[in-house]
N, C-alpha and C positions, 0 to 999 in steps of 0.2 A: 480314613475311618471317620473323618469329621465332615464329608461332603453333604451330610443330611443335618446338619446342624445350622440354624440361623444365626449368623454373626451380630448379636446385638452390640449396642455400644457399650464400653466401659461403664460399669455403675456408678464410678465417680463423676462421670459427666451426665448423667441422667437426672432429671428433675426428682428431689426428694421430699415425697409428701409427708414423711414422718420426722423430718428434720426438727420442726419446733416440738413436737409431742416427745421426742427423746431428749431434746434439751431439758424440757419440764422434768422429765423422769430422773434425768441425772441431778439437777439441782434440789428436787424434792426429797430424794433418796439420801442425798448429803444433808439436808436440813434435819430430816427424821432421825438420822444416825446420830447427829449432834444433840438433838433433844433427848435421845433415848440415853445417851451417855451422861448427860446433865440430870436426867433422873436418878442415875445410880449413884450419884455422889451422896455419901451418908450425912455430910454435915449440913448441906443445903439442897435438899431435894425441891426439884422444880415445882412450882405451884402455879395455878392458873390465878387470873384476877378479874374482877367485874363479873360479867355475864358468861365468862368463857367456859367454866364447868356446865352450865345449863346447854350451852351451844353443842359442847362435846357430847354431852349425854342425848341429845336430840340427834346429833349424828349417828350415835350407836344404836337408837332405837331404828333409824332408817336401815341400818347395816343388818339389824336383826330380823325387820321385816323384810329384807331382800333375801338374805342368804339362809335363815332358820325358817323355811316354810313347811318341813315335812316334821311329822309326829316324832318327838324324842329327840329333835335337834337341840332345843332349848335346853334340855336336861344334859345333853352331851356337852354343850358349851359351858354348863356350870362345874361339870367335872374338871374342866381345865382352869376355871376361874370362878370359883365358889361365890364370890360377893357380886357376881354381875349384875343382878338386878338393882343394885344400890347405885350404879352408875348410868343407868338407862333412863331418859326422860321421854315418857310417851307424849302421845296427842292429848293426854288428859289435862295439859296445861296451855290452853290456846292463847291466853291473853297475857300480855306484859306483866300484869301484877301478880298472876300465878305464876309465871316463869320466874320472876324475881324472887317470890317467897320459895318456890322449889330450890332455887340456886343457893339460897342461904342455908339449906339442909344439907347440900352436898359437899363431899371432899373436895378440896381443891388441889390435891396431889395428883399431877400429870400423869404419873406412872401408872396408877390404878386405871386410867381410861386406856392407855396404851395396852395394858394386859387385857382388859375387857374386849376391845378391838381383836385382838390375836386369838382369844378364846372363841370368838363369832367366826373368825376367818377359819379356824381348825375345824370346827364343828361343821361349818358350811361349805367346806371344801374351797375357800376363796384364798387369795394371795394375802398374807399377814401385813406386809407392809403396806399394800394399797389400801386395806382396811385401817391401818393405824393411819396414814396419810388422810384419808376422808373423815376420819373422826376430829382431826386437828385444823383441817384447812379452814374451816370457818371462824377459827377462832383469832383473837388478836395476838395472842402468844405465836401463833404460826406466821401470822401476816407480818408481825414486826421483828420476826427473827432475822439476825444479821449472820449469814453464813461464814462470812469473813472472819467475824469475832467469834463465832460459835456462841453468841450471847443474844439474849433478848434487849433490842432497843429500849432506852428509857422512854416511857410514855409521857407526853405533856398534857395539861388539860386540854389544848386544842385538840390533841389527837384522840382523846377519849370522845369528843363529840363527832369527829370524822369517821372513827370506827363505827359508831352508831348510823350515821347517813350511809356510810357504805353497806351495812347490813340492811338498811332500809331500801336502797337501791337494790341489791340482791334479792330481797324478798319480793318486792315488785315486779322486777324483771322475770324472775323463775315463775310467777303467777301467770305472767303473759305467755311465757314460752309453753306452759301446760295447757292454757286454755286455747292457744292456736295451734298447738301440735307443731311447733316450729322444727322440733328434732326430725319429725317425718320428712318435712320440707326440705330439710338440709341433707338428709339422707337420700333424696331422691336426685339432689344435685350432683352428688357425688358419682353417680351412675350416667349422666348425661354430658356429652362434650359440648362445651359453651364458654363464651367469654361475657361478663357482665360489664356494662359500659356505664360507669358511674355519673358520666354526663347526660346520658340520655336515658338511663335508668332502665335500659332494655338489654336482653341477652343477644349476643351474636354469635356467628358459627366459629368455632375453634376446635382444635384436636384435644386440647386439655380438658379434664373434668371441670364443670361449672364451679364446684367447690373442690378445690386441690388438697390443700393443707389439712391435717386432722387436728390441729391446734393453731390458734393465732395469738393467744396472750404472749406478750413479750416478743412478737414476731413483727415482720414490716413486708412491704410489698409495693412494687411499682405502681403509680396510680393507672397505669394501662392495663395493668392486670390484676386490679382489686376484685376480691371476692365479693360475693352477694350477700353481704350481713346487713341486716336491718339496722338503722341507726338514726338517731334524732341529734341535732346540734344543740350544745349547751352554752358554750362561751367561745369568743375568738380573742385571742392572746396576741398582742402586736409584737411581730418579731424583727420588722426593717421597714423604715418609712423613707421614701423619696419624694422630694418636689422637683416636678418637672413641668415644661412646656409640652404640650399634646396639641393636636389638632383634631377637632370634634366636629362630626358632622352638623351641618344647619339644620337639616331637614331628618325628621325621625321616620321610622317604619312601624307599622301596627304588628308585625311578626318578627321572629328572629332572622338573622340572615343566613344564608347558606354559605357552606366553606368557601366556595370559589370566589363569593364576594369578599370574604374576609382575609383571601390570600393576597389582596391588593391593599396599599395603603390609602389612607384618606388623602385626597389631592387637594390643591390649594383652592380650587374652584368651588367643590363642594363642602368644605370645612373651614372652621374658624380656629385660630390659636387662642390658647388659654393657659394658665397655670393651673396644675393639678397636684394633689396630694395622692401618691399611690402607697397603699399599705400592704405588706405581705404578713397575713395573720396566721397564726396556728389555730385552727379549729378542733375544738374538743367536742366530741359527740359521744352519746351513749350507745353503744352497740351491742347486739346480742348475736353469739356464736359459740363454736367449740372453744373452751378456754385452754385446757391443759391436755385434753384427748378428745376424740370423735364424739364421746357421748356424754361430756360435761358441757352443756350447753348453759351458759351463765353471762352476765354483763361484763363489758370491758369498756375502757376508755380508748376511743378512736381518735387518732390525730390525724389530719389532713390539711393540705394547704388551702388557704383561701385570700385571693387578691380583691382589694377593694379600692376604687378610685373616687376621689371627691374633687369637683372642680372648684375652684376659687375666683373671687372677683379680684378686682385690681387693689382693693385694700388686704387681701390676703384671707378674706372671710369665705367660710364653705358656703356653696351655692347648692349643689346637688351630689348625691352620694350612689354608687351602685357596686355591687360585686360584679367583677369581670367574669364573663360567661365562659365556662369551659376551658380555663386556662391555670394549670396547677405548677406550672414551672415559670417563675417570674423571668427567667433567663430568655424566655420566647417572647418576652415584650420588646420588639425590634421596630425600625423605622421601616421595615420591608413589607409589613403586614397592618392590618386593622383589627381591632378588638371589640366584641360587642357588649354593651353595658344597656341597662333599662332604666330610664329616668321617668318616672310617673306612668308606668306601663307603655312607655313609647320608647323603641329600641333604637339606639344610636351605635355609631362606631367612631373609635378614637385611634389615632397613632400616636406613640410617644416620640418625640423627636430627638432625645439623647439617645446613646447606646448604654445600656446598665453596664456598669463596671463589674469586672471579676476580681475574684480574690487570689491569694498566693495558692495555686494549685499544689505545688509539692509540700508546703507546710500544711495544708489543709488534709491532704492525704496521709501524711506522715502521722499526724493526731489520730486519724481515723483508724490506721493500723494499731496503735497502741492503746486504742481505747479511750482517749482523752477527749475533753470538750474541744470543739473546733470553733476558732474565732472567726468564723467566714459566715457571712450571711446566707450563703448557699446551704449551709447545713444546719442540721439540729440533732438532739440526740433522741433516739426511739425510746430509751429508758433512763430517763433524768436521774432518778432515784438510785440506779444501780452503779455498782464500782466500775462496771464496764459501760461507758456511755453510749456505745455502738452508734456513733453519728453517721447519718446518711444524708444525701441531698434532700432538700425539703419536699419535693414532689413525690416522696415515697410516703406511703400510708402506715401507719404503726398503731400497736394496741398495748395498752398497759392493763394491770390489774384493775379492779374496782375494790380497793382495799383502803383503810384508814390513811394510809400514808400517800396513796395517789389523789384520794379524796381532798386532802390536805393541800397536797402540791397543786391540783388544777383549779379548785374551787375556792381556797381561802386567798382569794384576791379581790380588791375593792374594785367595785363598779366605778369606770372611768379608766382605771389601768387596763381593765380587760373589758369587753363588750357580752354583757348577757344576751342570749338569742331568744327573743320572746315568740315569735311566730310559731305557735303550736295551735293544733285543732280545738275548737271550742267544745267544751262538754257540758251536758245539761242533763240533770241538775249538776251542779258542782259537789264533788266528793269532800265533805269535811274541811273546808276552807278554813275554818278557825282553829286547826291543829297549830301548834306552836312549832318552832324551829331550833335546831341546833346552831344554825349559822344566823347572826343578827343582820339586819341591813346595815351597811350597805355591800356585804360580801356577796360574791357570785353565788357561793353556796346556798345563800337565802334565796335567790331566785329559783334554783333547781329544786329545793326542798317544797316551797311553794307549789311549783308545778307537780311535784308528787303528790301532795296533800290534796289539791282540788282536781287531781285526775288527768290533766293535760299532758303529762309526760307519758302517762300509760297509754292515753288514747293515740297519742302521735307513734308510741312504739308499734301498737296494734295497726295503724294505718300504714307504717313502713312495712311490715311484714305482709299485709294483704297486698300492697303494690308489688312487691317482689313476688308473691305467690302467682298473682295475675299475670305479670310478665312472663314468669316460667312456665306456667300451665299453657299459654299461647306458643311459646316457644317450643316446648316438649311435645307438644300435639303435632306441629308442623314438622319437626325433626324426625318424629316417630313416623309420620306418614311419609317422609321423603326416603327414609332408611328402608321402610317396606317396599317401596316401589323400587328402589336401588337393589335390594336385594333379591326381587322377583326378577329384575332385569338379568342380574348376574347368574341366578338359576337357569334362567331361560338360555343365557348364552352357554353355560357349561353342558347344558342338555341339547344344545343344537345339532350335535352329531347323531343323538338318537332320532330326532326329528328327519334328519337326512337320510338316515337308514330306513326309517318308516316309509319315507316318500319313495326310495328306490323299490323297496319291498312292494308298494301298491302298484307302481309301474310296471314291475316284473309280474305281478299277478294280473294286471290288466292284458299285458301281451299273451300270456298263457290262455286266458280266457277266449281270446279272439282266435 
């Protein structure tokens, strides 16, 4: 009876596009449950601090505008929660000063906002827990909640500034998303089979959707399977440094090398030996994409590897530096190949003369399995602030939340210990360059805030989106044209028997006419 059923592979072996989204749903529901329980305690009712009440109130306004659209629905919501209007912050408070003044008049008890979200959900036929999570998600309470202890982490003076920088980045990024209609572009990518190449920044043929996962926050992906999320580099954090002898080509090239050239090492006749410092950086970028589900498009911190080589003179002083082109796995730097670098817009090849050392594989894998930090240069944690460090090889790309904790973790570093990345597009005229900053110099966060204030970071994100859009438009058009021709050929093949029958009928008709 099963002869007409196609035997698909077992579900457990198939790629799971919803894995990250389900992970967030489980974590968020646990966090919400713990917060609700904390609100029910009579002696110590959970309260907001700082601007959280106003942020929750603004989220309630967005929920009201989304779900209570028909006449009578607001009145219906008030039947479920009579004081609903007291907890909603409308767009009548556009400035920070007006928002702060409104916040002072609002109740700080978290339970009331949760009741208001539930009332909106009931009247608008929406999921109550989803509305409650959306109400809290933008608050410091939610972002600093520790599910392991079921308590709010104690805030420090530094985290207060980091929270505000996170909110600033989120507001700027969401404006870019709205203006560029990034959500529509990402939705198109889910319906087209393709693979984005982060080296060439172009789309290539694949059987998988160009954007596969429905959520990327707290997720990771092999660099060869990286999603097409627009991103801008912010800082490079040193992870491991080697001092090596290398063989560098004497003569340069005006254009990048083909892969077949790089498959061969630099020979003694074409190169000269010198000492070099090779650094494996962890490059932190600001990326835009689906965070906790397919429709929540917001900023994330993206982590990816970056290799840099600096040639040294006989005194050990730096001479020239360059990022190693299109290499994400430091273990690939071997004596059997050569690698491309660009010095002063002139391309060279180099070959490392030693073989890179490997760590204790068994010890490293054991640490990965139990969720601990790995003391091996080949690995780093995708979620360094989580109880489960989730260490992976450094050539995986990963994403963390843009919240106060991760702003503090990635950006509260002194310039020198980490490299700020300055190349961003010029903008004219500069936007409000005299704005103050939460991070003082010489913190990396100061460079990022200044780039927000003068408009460079926003402009860079828009450029990144338009590059991906242009590349995808071209690929999609070619793919659609190819598929239309293929489908026409297939239909023609399936109908070939009809044409044969028609030809036979014509021949018989001709014979009868004779």
